[in-house]
N, C-alpha and C positions, 0 to 999 in steps of 0.2 A: 504494500500500500504506500503510495507516494506521500511524502511529508508535505503539509500545506506550506505555502510561501509565508515566511514570517516577516511582518512589517513592523518595524520598531521606531516609534516616535520618542524622541527625548523630550519629555514633557516640561513645560515651563508656564509662566503666566504671560508669556509673549509668544507670538507666532511670527517667525521670519523678520525680526527686527521691529515689530510693532511697538515695542517699549525698549527703553535703555536702562540697564541696572547691572551692578556687579554680579548678581546671582544669575542673570541671563548670560553674562560673559562666561561664567563657570560651565554652564550647560553647553554653550557653543565650543568652548575649549575641550570639554569631554567628548563632544561629538567629533571634533577633528582628530582626537587621539584614536577613537574607535574606528573611524573611517580609514585612518592610516594603517592601523594594526590589523583590521579585519575588513578589507575592501569587499569581501563577498557578502557582507550583511546589507540588507535593505533597510537602512537606518537614516533618519532625517530629524531635523530640529533646528532651532528650538521651536516647540509647538504646543499650543493650548489643546486641552483635551477635546474640545468640540471640533477643532480642525483635524485632529488625529482620527476621530471615529465617525464623523458625519460627512458624507461625500459632498453634499451641497455647500456646507461651510468650508470644507477643504478647497473646493474650487475657487472660492472667493478669497480665502486667507492665505492659501499656499498653492497657487496654480503651478503646475509642472512637477509637483512632488509625487513620487511613486508611493510614498508611505501615507501621506495625508488622505484621510477618508477611508483607509483600509487597515488601520492598525489592529493587530491581534496580539501584540506583546507591548505593554506599556512600561516605559522606563522613566521612573520618577527621579527627581533631582536630589532627594534626600529621604532619610528614614521616616521623618515625620509625615511628609506628604504621601509617601508610599503607603504607610500604615493607614492613614485616613482614607486613601483611595481604595485599598482593598477591603476595608471595613464597609465602605459604602456599597461596593459591588456585592459583598457577602450579604449585608442586611437588607438593602433595598432591591438588589437584583436577584436575590435568591441563589447566588453562586455558592457552591461548595468550594471553599478556599483552603489551600494548604500552604503553609509558609515553610521554606527550608533555607538554610544558609549555605552558601558555597562561595569560597574565595572572598569572604568578608562582604558578601552581597546576600540580600534576602530575596527569595523568589516565592511569590504566592501564586499557586496554580489553581485554575478552575477546571476540574475534571468532568464537569457536567456538559460543557460546550463541545460542539462537534470539532472545533479546531484545537481544543485544549488551551484556551486563552490563558495568558500569563501576565502577571503584574510583577515588575521587578524594580527594586530600589536598593541603593547602596548607602553605606554609612557616610555621613559628612564629617566635617572637621570636629564635631562635638564628641566623637567617639562613643556614640550611643550603643547601648547593649541590648 
């Protein structure tokens, strides 16, 4: 059975430069590192959640992005927002969510969806546990 194409948006409170802030700069810097070290990944950012998952919004906010509007793996900028995001998916969306840690990153997986949607987030400078 072929694996589904994974579309990874690096989530932020800005889409493609719609805002300026040092936290956005961190996301863009991380995106550049990932693109350089893993060019095979279909990853893009910085991107707001609506642009990542809603095709109509994606066309307006991030035209030309292969990820926008098609996200099935969400990459959060820090532990706090990732935890909030997966709890929203779990409680409002009815997802069965599992969190596992790998290489200092937490991955929450939805095993109910046909694609096996995944929410991923890493630790930030606060060294949260």
